[in-house]
C-alpha positions, 0 to 999 in steps of 0.5 A: 431594512438595512442590508449588511454586505460581506466585503470579503470577497472570498467568503463562502467559497470552498478553497482547494487545498494548498499542495504540499510537495516533497523535496526531490532532492533529499527524497527518501522512500520506505519500501515495506517488504512482508515476506512469508515463504518466499524463497524463491522470488525474494532476490530477483524483487531486490534486484528490481527494487535497487535498479529503481533510481530513488533514494530508498531503505528496505526494510523486510519483515519475514512473518515465520517463513519455514522454507528457507526464506529467512536464511536467505534474508540473513544472508542478504541483510549482512550483503546490504541489499536489505536496509532492515530486517525483522523476523517475527517470532510466529506467524501473525499475517500480512497485516501484522508484518506490514505494521511492524515494517511501518514502525521501523520506517523513516522515509519521507514515503512509504510503500508497500511491495509484496515479494512475489513478482506480481507488482513491478518496481518500474511503475513506483515513478507513476505511483509517486508522482502525486505525492511528491508533487504535492496533490496526494497524501496517498496513491494506489495503484490500480490493476484495472485502469487498462495497464498491462496485465496477465490473464488469469482468473475470471472470478478474482477480477470479480471478487475484486471489483465487488469488494472495491464497489462495497468498501466505495460505498462505505468510504464515499470514495471512487477507486478502481482497485482497493485491494491493489498491493500498490499503496504509497503514503506520506510517511508523516501521515503513515506513521503518524495517524495511520500507524495507530489505527490499523489492528488487523493482522491478515489480509485484512490490511487492505480494507483497513488502510482504506478506511483509515485513509478516508477517515483521515480526509486523506487526498487520494490518488489512483493511477495505471500499473501492470500486473502479472498475477501468480497461479496457485501453482506458483505460490498464490496465497490468497483465496475465497475465504480471505475474499469473504471475510474481506466484506466482514472487514470492510463493514468493521473498519468503517464503523469503528473509528 
């Protein structure tokens, strides 16, 4: 019997994907802001966004607000505090607003930023670092990794953890906070791969984009962020019905590729 040996010492080894760093000197961030009836908070969040030391384009999509937000946004656009503004002709939902904003983006990294002051742009630095450093294609900001947070609803946290676990069962990821707003992605991945696969209009965006990233074999990191949740009296919009619907969204988006 003749034994044939493979002369390639690297044969059979599992190769780690190489890093894909971004040029820090030319990096530009696309900040995607879906807005619906946020007249009282939009200027505050823009102040915090402009305070962050990174080159950025600010893209706002108003989802047919009825509380005067549109007039405020038009003024902010004229003042140069918003770079691009799209006004939805009817109320279509958060997912539709984010898709529209993403289609208008040009940055090396895209980041979703709610306008309600629950998420702090001061956390961008740790959220962006794994992507800029080339270790990640996407990075989620987790509210459940021990960061400072406002103490609010017990059942909301239970629901979030159940949804994350159910999503992880489908995607085989080990996320701690699938429903987080803070999701950053490489711009080329977001526009060339993910955008064409997004279909949901309302609060199904979070499970859908998570499923699409998993299906694309994206390198996903998760980092600790702070969180200052709102009460319903302060304007919180998502409710238990959206939580129930999310289980259906998770199932649907992981079955349909």
